[in-house]
C-alpha positions in Angstrom: 133.5 201.7 123.1 132.2 202.5 126.5 132.6 206.0 127.9 134.9 204.7 130.6 137.1 203.1 128.0 137.2 206.3 125.9 138.3 208.3 128.9 140.9 205.7 129.7 142.3 205.7 126.2 142.5 209.5 126.3 144.5 209.3 129.5 146.8 206.7 128.0 147.5 209.0 125.1 148.4 211.8 127.5 150.8 209.6 129.4 152.3 208.3 126.2 152.8 211.9 125.0 154.7 212.7 128.2 156.9 209.6 127.9 157.6 210.4 124.2 158.9 213.8 125.3 161.6 212.3 127.6 165.1 211.1 127.1 167.2 209.2 129.6 168.0 212.3 131.8 164.3 213.1 132.2 163.5 209.5 133.0 166.2 209.6 135.7 164.9 212.9 137.2 163.5 212.9 140.7 160.9 215.3 142.2 163.5 218.0 143.1 165.0 217.7 146.5 161.9 215.9 147.9 162.2 212.2 148.7 161.0 210.5 145.6 161.6 207.9 143.0 162.3 208.8 139.4 160.1 209.7 136.5 161.0 206.3 134.9 159.9 204.6 138.1 156.6 206.4 137.9 156.1 205.2 134.3 157.1 201.6 135.4 154.2 201.7 137.8 151.9 202.9 135.0 153.0 200.1 132.7 152.5 197.6 135.5 149.0 198.9 136.3 148.0 198.6 132.7 149.2 195.1 132.5 147.8 194.0 135.9 144.4 195.5 135.3 144.3 193.8 131.8 144.8 190.5 133.6 142.1 191.4 136.1 139.6 192.2 133.4 140.4 189.0 131.6 140.0 186.8 134.7 137.3 188.8 136.4 139.3 189.2 139.6 142.4 190.9 140.8 145.4 188.6 140.4 148.1 190.9 141.7 150.5 193.5 140.4 153.5 192.8 138.1 155.3 194.8 135.5 157.3 193.6 132.5 159.2 196.8 132.1 162.8 196.0 133.0 164.5 199.2 132.0 162.5 202.1 133.3 165.2 204.6 132.4 165.5 203.6 128.8 163.3 205.9 126.6 162.8 203.2 124.0 161.9 200.5 126.6 159.4 202.8 128.3 157.7 203.8 125.1 157.5 200.3 123.8 156.2 199.0 127.2 153.5 201.7 127.5 152.3 200.9 123.9 152.4 197.1 124.5 150.5 197.4 127.8 147.9 199.5 126.1 147.5 196.9 123.4 147.1 194.2 126.0 144.5 196.2 127.9 142.5 196.9 124.7 142.6 193.3 123.7 141.2 192.3 127.1 138.2 194.5 126.7 137.7 193.9 122.9 135.9 190.6 123.2 132.7 191.1 125.2 129.8 193.0 123.7 129.2 194.6 127.1 131.6 194.6 130.0 130.6 193.2 133.3 130.2 195.4 136.3 133.5 194.1 137.7 135.3 194.8 134.4 133.9 198.3 134.3 135.1 198.8 137.9 138.6 197.6 136.9 138.6 200.1 134.0 137.7 202.9 136.3 140.3 201.9 138.9 142.9 201.9 136.1 141.7 205.3 134.9 142.0 206.7 138.4 145.5 205.2 138.8 146.7 206.7 135.4 145.4 210.2 136.2 146.9 210.1 139.7 150.2 209.6 138.0 149.5 212.5 135.8 149.3 214.7 138.9 152.5 213.3 140.3 154.3 213.7 137.0 153.2 217.3 136.8 155.1 217.9 140.0 158.2 216.1 138.7 158.1 218.1 135.4 157.8 221.4 137.3 160.6 220.4 139.7 162.9 219.7 136.8 161.8 222.5 134.6 160.8 220.0 131.9 158.4 221.3 129.2 155.0 219.8 129.0 153.9 218.3 125.6 151.2 220.3 124.0 148.1 218.1 124.5 149.1 217.3 128.1 149.7 220.9 128.9 146.4 221.9 127.3 144.4 219.1 129.2 145.7 220.3 132.6 146.0 224.0 131.7 149.8 224.0 132.4 152.3 226.6 131.3 
């Protein structure tokens, strides 16, 4: 497993831990009084990015964004979609012995996207006084 892929899988695990800590009220929470979408909508974007970058890695070119998650405010649907999208991505990089430069670039773009959402979700969790799961809190030194 390449270093990029190891880092990406670690970021996936942190996102998945956040999602596992939420029930429907948390998924419906917004970033306080600021103009924002919901936590569930943030996770919808994460699922879509995982799926879309998997397609890009398989085809060798960006083919557009789409997301299969239809219920971003359902805890079960969010968790299942995150796990499914991770499987799809890992299957896309499983075949080749060595990834092409374009495939590595897509992995790094996805890693960047995933951790940018971590930063956004930290603000959402603080705004709603939601507790951070242990590993996520430790990774970002949150209290």
